[in-house]
N, C-alpha and C positions, 0 to 999 in steps of 0.2 A: 411100101408094099401095099398091093390091091386088097382092098377088104372082100372078104368072100360073101357073095350074095345069099340070103336065106332061101332055102326052099320054097316054091310057089306058094304051098298050102300054108306056110308059117306067115308069109307076107299077107296072106287074105286074112288069117286070123288078127294080125296086128290092125289091119284095115279096118277090120270089122269092129275089134275091141274100140279103136279110135272114134269111129263114127258112131259107136253106141254109146261111148263116155261123152261125146257131144250132145247126143240127143238126149241123155238122161240130165245132163246139165241144163239144157234148154228147158226141159220138162219141169226139172227141179226149181228153175228160177219162175216159169209159169205158174207152177203150183202155188209157190210162196206169194206171188202176186195175186193170183186168185183167191187165195185164201184171205188175204188182207182186204180184198174189195168184197168179199162175201160176209164181212163182219157185219151183225145185226144193226150196228149203229149207222151204217150207211144204205139201209133199206130203202129209205125213199130218196137217196142222193143220185147224182149221176157222175159215173167215172168216164173219162176218155184218155186212153193211153196209147202212144205210139212209141216204139223203139226200133231204130233201124241201125244196121251196122255200116260204119262209113267207108269201110274197104270194099265193098261192093253193093250196098243199097239194101240187102237182105232184112227182110222184117225179123226182129228178134222175138217182139212181142207186140200184141194189138189187142185193144179192148175198144170197142165203138170208136176207132181211129178215124172213121169217116163222119162222125156225128158233128153237126154244128154246136158249138158252146160258147159261153162267154169266157174270153181268155184273160180278163184283167190285164195287168200290165205285161205279160208275155207279148200282148200286141205291138209293144215297142220294138220287138225284133223285126217286125215287117217295117215298121217306119225307118230304123236305122239301117237295115239292109237296103232299102229302096234309096234312101237319101245318100248313102254312101256311093251307090252306083251311079245314080244321075247327077249328083254334084261334085263327088269326089272327096277323098279324105282331107285334102288340103283347102277346101271351099273356106272362105271367109265372107261374113257380111260387113256391115259397118254402121257407124253412128256419125252423123254428120252436123254441123253448125252452120246455118246460112244466114246472111244479112239481108233481111226484106227491106231495102231502102238505101239510100245513097249514104255514103260515108265521105265526110268532108272534115278535113283538120281533126280528125279522131272521133267526130261525131256521127252516130249512126241515127240517120233520121228515119226511124222506123223501128220494127221488132227484131229480135234475135230468135231465129227458130232453131230449136233443137229437135232434129229428125231422126228418129229411130228407123231401123230396118230390120228388126227382129233378132238383135243380139240378146240373148238371154242371161249374159254373164255379168252385166254391169252392177256393181255393187260397191257399197263404201262411198268415199268421196275421191278416190285416186283417178277415176276416170274423168270425173267433173274437172279436177285440177288439170289434167293433161289437155282436155279441150279449151278450158280457160288460158292456158299458157299460149296455145295457138291463136285464140282471139286476140290476146293482149300483143302478141308478135305482129298481128295484122294492124296495129296502131291504134284500135278502138279503146278510147278512154270514156265514152258516155253512149249509153242507149236511151233514146228519147222514148221507145216503147217499151215492152216488156220481154221476158223470155217466154216463148211459146213452145210448149212439149208437143210435139207433132207425133200422134199416134195412128196415123192413117196409111201406114204402109201395105198392112193386111186389110183387104176389102171383105166386110162380113161382121156379123156380131162378135163380141170379144171372148165367148165362152166357146169350148168345143161343142160340136153337135151331140145331143144326147147326155150332157153333163146335168146332174140333177141339181135342183135348187139348193138342197141341203148341203151340197159339197161347197157352194160357192162363196161362202165365208171362211172355210177351213183352208189351211195353208197350201194342202194337196190340190185345192180348186182354184188355185191363183190363176187369173187370165194370162194366156200367152198374148201380150201385146206388142204392137210395133215398137214401142219404146218402153223398156222394162228397167227395173231397178230392185235391187235387193231380192232378187227372185219374186217380185212382186207380192212380198210378206211384209208383215210388222208385227211386233210384240206389245201385248198389253200387259202390263206388270201392276196388279193390285196389292199394294202393301201400305199398312198402317193408315188405311183409310184415304190412300192417295192413289191416282192412276197415272203411270208413266207409260208414255207410248214410245217405242224405238222402232224407226228412227224418229227423231223428234219433228222431222219435216213431213212426216206422213201426212197426206192429204185427207184428214179425217177429223170429224168433229165428235167430241165427248159428250154424252149425256148420261149422267149418273142418277140411278133411281133406287129407292130403298125397296128391300126385298128380304125375305125368309130364306129363300134358296138363292145363292150366288150363281151368276150367270153372266157371261160376256156375249152379246149378240149384236150381228149387223146384218140388217135385212138385205137381200140381194138388190143391187142397183142403187144402193143408197150409200152415203159417205157418213153416217152416224153410226157411232160404235156406242151401244147401250150397255152400261156397266150395272148390273144389278146387285144390290149388297155390297158390302166392303171386307168380306172375308178374304184373306190373302190368296192370290192365285195368279197364275201367269198363263197366257194363251197366245199361240202363234197363230195368225189369222193372214187372210188374203187383203192385199192393199187395194181400197176402193178406185184411185186414179193414179196409177204409176207414172203416167207421163206428167202430171201436175207435181208429183214429188219429184220426178227428175229434173223439171224445169227449174223448181225452187233450190235444188242442190247445185245446180250450174250456176245459178244467180249468185249463190253463196260463194262459190268459188270465184267468179268473177269479182266480187266485191272485195274479196281478199287481194286482187291485184290492182286495187283502187279504181276499178272500173264502175261508173256510176250507172244504176238501172232504174229509170224513173217511174216505170208503171209496175204493177203487180203481175206474177207469172200466171199464165192460163194454160189451158191443155185444149187440143183439138182432137177428136175422134171421128172415125168413119160414121156416118157418110158426108160429114161437114169437110169441106175442102180447106187445106192448111195454106198459109201464105206461101209464096215461093221466094227464091232470092239468089245470092250467090254464095257458093260454099267457101268458107274461110277457115274451117277446121274440120278434121275427120279423125275417127278412132276405129281402126280394124278390130274384128272379133277374133276370138281363138279360132283355130281351125275346127272344121266340123269333126274330125277324129277326136279332138280335145273336148269338144262340147259332148258328144256322145259318151265318151268315157265318164265323164263326171255324170251325164244324165242316166246312163244305165246302171252305173255301180248304185246309185242312190235311188233309182227309180223315180226321178225327178220329172213330174209331169209337165211342168211348164217349159223345160228344156226340150222334152220331146215334141211337145206341141208346137214349139217354136220351129223346131226342126222340119216337121211336117209341113208348116204354113211356108217356110223358105222354099222347100221343094215345090210347094203351089205356086208361089210367086215366080220360080224360074220355069215353070211349066208352060211355056208360051204356046205349045201345041194343043192346049186344051181352051175350050171356049167359055167355060164356066165364068161368071161374073165375080162369084166369091172365091177367095183364095183357097179356103178349106175345101170346097168342092172341087176346084181344080186339082188340088193335091190328092184327093180320093180318087178322081178320075183316073190322074197319071198312075197313082199306086196299082189300082185296079189293072190298068193295062200291063203295066210292068210286071205284076204277078202272073197276068194270063200268059205272056210271054214265057213264062218260066213253069208253066204247067200248073199253075194254082188258079183254078177260074172263080167266078163269082158265086158258084153255088157251094165253094169250098170255104171261101175267105171274103167278107165283107166288112169293111172299116169306114167308118165316117169322120173320124179324127185319129190324132197320131199317139194316143196315151194308152187307151184300153179303160179309160174311165167311164166311156159310154157304155150303157146297155144296149145300145144298138149295134156295137161291135160283135161279130161272130167269126169264129174259125174252127176248123177241125183239128184234131191232135196231129193227124196225118200231113195237114198243111204246113203245120209248124216244123216237123221233122223234115219235110221235103224242103223247105226254105233252109233249114239249119244245113242240110247237106249240101245245097246249092252254094251257099255263102262260106262254107268252112274254110276257115285259114286262121293262122296264127294271130294275125292282126284283129281279126273279128273275135275271136275266141277271148283276145285280151281286153276287150270291152265289157265283158260280162263280169258279175260278182263270182267270186270263188269260194267254194264251200269252207266253211270255218276260218275264213282268212279275212275277206274284205267285203265292202258293200252292203247289200242286204243279206247277203249270206254269212256274214263275219260271225254271227254267233249261232248258225245253224250248222248241224251235221258235224260238231267239233267232237274229236275222239273216236269217229267211226271211218270204215274205209272211204267214204266219200269225201272226207277232209282232204282238201287239195286235189282231189281227182274229178270233181266236179264244177264246171263252168256254166253257170245258167241264169236266166232271167226269172225272176220271182214276180208273182201276180197275186194281188190279194184286194177283195172288196166284199162288201156284205154277201154272204153265202156263195162266194167264189174264191177258190185258191188254185195257184197253178205254179208249175216250175218247168221250164223247157230249155233244153241246152245241150251240153256235151259231158259225157263220162268216160274216163279211162278206166277200164275193169282192172281186177287183180291179175288177169291173164294178159293185161296190155293191149286188150281190144279197145278200140275207140266206137263210141256209139253216139247217135244223136237221139234225143228222148223228148217228150212232151208228156206232162201229167196234168189233166185239168179235173178239178172237182167243183161240181155244181151243184146247187140246192142243198147244201149240207148245213144244218144248225147243229151244233154240238151241245150235248147236255151240259148241265153245270158239274165242273170237276173232270170233264173229259180232257184228253190231250189237245194241245194247241192243233189248229187245223194244218198249219204249216208243217208240223210233225208228222201228220198223217200221209201228206204229199211226200215229205222227204224220205219217209221209210222206203218208198219205192225206188227212189234215186240210191239210197244206200243198198238196197239188194242188187241193184245193177253194179255198183261199185264192187261189191263183195264177190261177184262171179269170178272164179278162178279158172274157168274152162273157156277157150274160144267157142263163139257160137256161130 
């Protein structure tokens, strides 16, 4: 039976009430966010916020969304989206072993070159065992030279543009090198007056010094680790020469196969040319999608910088000599073709660790809308569940409803990604807080940013 239509005036009342409820809801959300931003503790800070509806691109909320700000690790969203489009999710790089000399009756009259090409995932000794298996299968039983760790795949300095010297000994400041191992980090464990380095083959010299204040310090550009005092402590630090450590690890794996290596391992770095030779072993990397999933979930700087440099390595249309510069130019062109110009986003490296990187909240939500897909969202941490958001927003409406990239550095905190509201509406959002130094006893800075994501998730009316 056909339903009777309501009188015209009644339909208009329903429509008016519906629209009014939507406006009220939007105003209520805006008022709540505005009230949060207006708190006296943020008087000297800078907020930038952009929230857009994915079902039509409508702006739901904006506060200085066109203002350039430091994005911290939310910059990784640009790197990931760009690399996925340019290289493809199934892209793989590789690590090779080359014989730099003649092979006669199992004897290599020369050096064995371990040539990296930016795979950031080599860890432990399994990879070295796989390559050693292939070298043994090639019939080599003796190497007259040594193992050369070839770190020259990426042209340019080993650190990201704008990375600060104080970051370089920290694990999060580990270089993205052509040849990596163990995420280019090591652990120094001081216990019972003794210092243990893990891995044991870390290319590092120890210098123990008496001191009243315990400290572990490695000056940038050096391979000497100074251990001051003998109080128990443990520190995860960047590895000074990953290529040399990797070469030593391959040598150990070869010797387990009974292969004799006559000389000490060494490493070669840009701009010095590495020996060339015939490839006798190769190991493919995981796919780009797998590398990004691990890198974004954990906000792993070395992974994302490696991906950035790999994109630069493949950017043959860019004339810059340095790999990082080629990547930055290719990214700028890619963003420009998608409506994000250099006045709205400028990135010199791939992680957000640099204070030279700038973007607007509006650029982030524009990017998120452009690349929105289940596959891309799955790469991001999920509130209260995994990655860098595993312990954040638990027990709130945002738990499980927010998939977003975190960002944190001194005086910077940010969150950008996707949220599904209680009303079932999907939004892209970017929240950036710059120049904020909390007073002692204040809430964690991340909680101040998370509060806005929770407000979005709690919204029970479509906007």
